[in-house]
N, C-alpha and C positions, 0 to 999 in steps of 0.2 A: 666324681668330679671333674677329673683330668680328661676322661673322654668327651664330656660336655662342653669342657675349652675348646678343644681339638674341633669340634663339630660346629662351636660357635663360630671360631676362628676361620675356618674352612668356608662357611655360609656366607660371612661376611666379605671374605674374599671372593667368592664367586658372583654375590651380588654386584660389586663393583668393577666387576668384569663385563656388568649388562651394557650393551650399547645406550647411550642417551636416547631418549624419545625425538623423532625429528621436528626440527624447529618450524615454526608455523608458516605457510607459503605468504613472505611479502607481508610488509606492516600493515595495521590497520586502516582502514579508509578512512579520512577524516574529511570532512567539509572545509573548503577553504573560507578563508575572511572575508567579508564584503562580498558585493554582487558579482554575478557573473556575466562575461561579456556574449555576446551573440544576438542575433535577432530573435524575438518571440516569436509562439506557435501557439495556435489554442487547439484544442482536442475537444470535440462533441461527446458528452457521453449520454446515450437516453438512460434513463431510470424511471421505477414506476414505483410511487409510494403506495398505490393502491391498483387491483387488475379487476377486471370483471369475473364475477362467475357463475355460469348457469346464463343470465342473460343482463341487460345493460343498466338493472337495477338493484342487482346487486355485487357489491365491491368487497373482495377482500385487500385488507391494508398489509402492507410489507413494511420491514425493516430494511435498510440500504445501507452498506458498507459501500464507499468510495475509495479506492486502491489506486494511490499512484506510487507507481514503482519507478526507482531509475535503474535501468538494467545494463548502463553502460559500467564496465567492471574498473575504468580506469580514469572517469571524468565526472565532476558534481555537475548538478543541473540547481537551476532555481525555480522555483514555483511560484510565480508575480500570482496568481488569482484562484481563487474554487469559488464561484459562483453556481449557486442551486436556482433554477428556474420553474416555473409552475405550469402547468399545461396550455396557459395563454402566453406564454414567453415573458413573464412578470417574475423579474429577479425576488426570491423569496429570502434569502440568506447569501451573507457571502462571507465565505470560512475562514478567511487571511485578514487580520490587520495588517500585516506587511509580506514583503515575499519571504520566502522560507528556500533555504538551501539544503538538497539533498545530498549528500555523499555517495560515492558509488556504492552501490547495489543497495541503498537504503528504501525505505518503505514509509510512506505518510498515508493515513487513512481519515477518512471523513465520514460522519455516520447521520443519516437522518432517522429518527425514531420510528417505530410502527405506528404510534399513537400521531405522529405530526403526518397530517392528511394534506397538509398546504399544498403540496405537487401534485397531487392528483394523477391520472391515468397516464398524461403526458410528459411529466418531470422531465427536466435534464439538468446535466451541471455543464459549464463551459471551464475547462482548465486553462490555464496561461503558463507557459514554461519557455525557460529559455539555456542555452549551452552550447558554448561555441564548440563546435566538433563531436559534442556527445550524441549518444544514441537516442532517438525519440522515446521517451518515458513509455511503459505499460500502463494504461489506464482502465481501471475495470471497475463495475459496480455488480456487486453482489448483492440479490433482493432474496429475501427470507421470510415464511412465515411458516408457525406452528400452530397457528389456533384450529380449534374444532377438532383436535387429534388427527389433522392431515396435515402433511409437511409440504409446503411448497418453496421450490429454489429456483434460481436461475442468474445466469450472469450477462452482462452486456460490456462492448469492449468501446474504447472510444477511438473516434476519428479525427484525422487532421481538418482542420475547415480554416478557408479565408480568416 
C-alpha cells in the first residue's frame, strides 16, 4: 500500500509540472452593435436553379447555397440585402428583412431549394454590403444535384458591380 501511495504522489507531482495548454490566439471575434459605416457595394452572383441536359428541352433541377463570407480577420461587415432574381431579371425573393452584421471571419448562408424552379437557368443574386476599411466579402454559390444517380455540382463567384 505504501508503494502505491508513493507512486500516486509521484504521478500527481509529475502532472503538476506539465505546462499549461497554450492560450487561444486573441479574443473571439464579436460583431459590433449597430450599423457599420462605409459606402455600400453590390456583388452579382450567377446561380442556376436549373441547367439544360442533352438539349434545351430537358432540365436538371439544382439546389443552391449562397455563402456570404466575411474574410476580414479584424473588421465586421454589414450585409444590407440578399436578393434573388429569375432569368428575366424579376425579383423572386428578398432574403433579409433587415441588415445583418457579420463578425470577422463569420459566414451566413442562404438556400434555394432544389424543387424551387422560379429562378430558371439564368437566375442570380445581388448582395449589397458595407464595411469601412474591411476586405470585400467572398460570396459564392454552390449548386448541386444528385438526381438520377448522377451527381452534378459547381461553384460560381460573385463580382462587384456598380
